[in-house]
C-alpha positions in Angstrom: -9.0 -0.8 18.9 -9.0 -4.4 17.7 -11.4 -3.4 14.9 -9.1 -0.5 13.9 -6.0 -2.7 13.9 -7.8 -5.3 11.8 -8.9 -2.6 9.3 -5.3 -1.3 9.0 -4.0 -4.8 8.4 -6.7 -5.5 5.7 -6.1 -2.3 4.0 -2.3 -3.0 4.0 -1.7 0.5 5.6 1.9 0.9 6.9 2.4 2.5 10.3 5.4 3.2 12.5 6.2 4.1 16.1 7.9 7.4 17.1 9.3 8.5 20.3 9.4 12.4 19.7 8.3 15.0 17.3 11.7 15.2 15.5 11.5 11.5 14.7 7.9 11.9 13.5 8.9 14.8 11.2 11.7 12.7 9.8 9.4 9.7 9.2 6.9 12.1 7.4 9.6 13.4 5.2 11.0 10.0 4.3 7.5 8.6 3.5 6.2 11.6 1.6 9.3 11.5 -0.6 8.8 7.8 -1.2 5.1 8.4 -2.0 5.8 11.2 -4.4 8.6 9.1 -6.2 6.2 6.1 -6.5 3.4 8.4 -8.0 6.0 9.9 -10.3 7.3 6.4 -11.4 3.8 5.2 -12.0 3.1 8.2 -14.1 6.3 7.5 -16.2 5.3 3.9 -16.7 1.6 4.7 -17.5 2.5 7.3 -20.0 4.9 5.0 -21.7 8.1 7.1 -21.3 11.2 5.5 -22.9 14.1 4.2 -20.8 16.1 7.0 -22.2 13.6 9.6 -20.9 13.3 8.1 -17.5 17.1 7.9 -17.2 17.3 11.5 -18.3 14.7 12.7 -15.6 16.5 10.6 -12.9 20.0 12.0 -13.7 18.7 15.5 -14.1 17.0 15.2 -10.6 20.2 14.0 -8.9 22.7 16.3 -10.7 20.5 19.3 -9.9 20.4 18.4 -6.2 24.0 17.7 -5.9 25.4 20.7 -8.0 24.2 23.3 -5.3 25.9 21.5 -2.5 29.1 20.8 -4.4 29.4 24.5 -5.5 29.1 25.6 -1.9 31.6 23.0 -0.7 34.2 23.8 -3.3 33.9 27.6 -2.5 34.7 26.8 1.1 37.5 24.6 0.1 39.0 27.3 -2.2 38.8 29.8 0.8 40.5 27.3 2.9 43.5 26.9 0.4 43.8 30.5 -0.5 43.7 31.8 3.1 45.7 28.8 4.5 42.7 28.0 6.8 43.0 25.0 9.1 40.0 22.6 8.6 40.2 21.4 12.2 40.7 24.8 14.1 38.1 26.8 11.8 34.6 26.1 10.6 35.6 26.6 7.0 34.8 22.9 6.1 32.3 22.1 8.8 30.0 25.0 8.1 28.7 23.5 4.7 28.5 20.1 6.3 25.9 21.3 8.7 23.6 21.4 5.6 23.9 17.6 5.3 21.6 17.3 8.3 18.8 18.7 6.1 19.8 16.7 3.1 17.2 14.1 2.3 18.9 11.1 0.5 15.4 9.8 -0.4 15.2 12.7 -3.0 17.9 11.1 -4.9 16.9 8.5 -7.6 19.9 6.8 -9.1 21.6 4.0 -7.0 25.1 5.6 -7.7 24.1 9.0 -6.4 22.7 7.4 -3.2 25.6 5.3 -2.5 28.1 8.1 -3.1 26.2 10.5 -0.8 25.8 8.0 1.9 29.6 7.2 2.1 30.3 11.0 2.0 27.8 11.6 4.9 29.3 8.9 7.0 32.9 10.3 6.5 31.5 13.8 7.3 29.9 12.5 10.5 33.1 11.0 11.7 35.1 14.2 11.0 32.6 16.4 12.8 31.7 14.1 15.6 32.1 15.7 19.1 34.1 18.6 17.6 32.1 21.1 19.5 33.0 19.3 22.7 36.8 19.5 21.9 36.9 23.0 20.5 35.4 26.3 21.4 34.9 29.5 19.3 37.7 32.0 19.9 36.7 34.7 17.3 35.0 35.1 14.0 36.3 36.8 10.9 34.6 37.7 7.5 36.5 35.9 4.6 35.0 36.1 1.2 31.3 35.6 1.4 31.5 33.6 4.6 32.0 34.3 8.4 34.7 32.0 9.6 34.9 30.9 13.2 38.2 30.3 14.6 38.5 27.7 17.4 40.7 26.9 20.3 41.0 23.6 22.1 39.0 23.2 25.2 41.6 20.9 26.8 45.1 22.4 26.3 46.8 19.5 27.9 45.6 17.2 25.0 45.9 19.7 22.3 48.2 17.7 20.0 46.3 14.4 20.6 43.0 16.0 19.8 44.3 17.8 16.8 46.0 14.7 15.4 42.8 12.7 15.7 40.7 15.3 13.9 43.3 16.0 11.2 43.4 12.3 10.3 39.5 12.2 10.1 39.8 15.2 7.8 42.0 13.5 5.5 39.7 10.5 5.4 36.8 13.0 4.8 38.8 14.8 1.9 39.4 11.4 0.2 35.6 10.6 0.6 34.8 14.0 -0.9 37.0 13.4 -3.9 35.3 10.0 -4.5 32.0 11.8 -4.0 32.9 14.5 -6.6 34.1 11.8 -9.1 30.8 9.9 -8.8 29.1 13.3 -9.4 31.1 14.0 -12.5 30.3 10.5 -13.8 26.5 11.2 -13.3 26.9 14.7 -15.0 28.7 13.1 -18.0 25.9 10.4 -18.2 23.3 13.3 -18.2 25.0 15.3 -20.8 25.4 12.3 -23.1 21.7 11.4 -22.8 20.5 15.0 -23.3 
């Protein structure tokens, strides 16, 4: 074991400790992404791509990844507004936020995109935190291309208190989403300018 550890240290091999398979899977995803990005960056440097071309590649990557999510989110927001759906007592906003769990921030390249997504994810987590403990599904209805779940509060005596708490978190989330979209628009404009 000592020889093995010495060999790892000599080879500058990184290692990590994990406590379950989910944590291991997350670590593999993170490190694979970093490795691919490192190889791609070395390729760019080796082949002498200009700053312009490397910026173009970075912005193209980030805008492509974010466009799909934003289109889906905007569709849900438009359904919310056109059908007067409550973001707290339906899953109209929460449904696309479930996909954030599978969104790997390490696949983003530009610092601006990473920071905008990070702030947005934090606001989304605050909005959705423990929602399933306070609300239960009452019925579902097909609206547009999505199935909307309608919720009822699980503790009727605290209905207004729980609702107020989540609605204020929703407003914070909406402000965060607006900033996130503005940052995305800036990235898109930079990409179009460089093309």
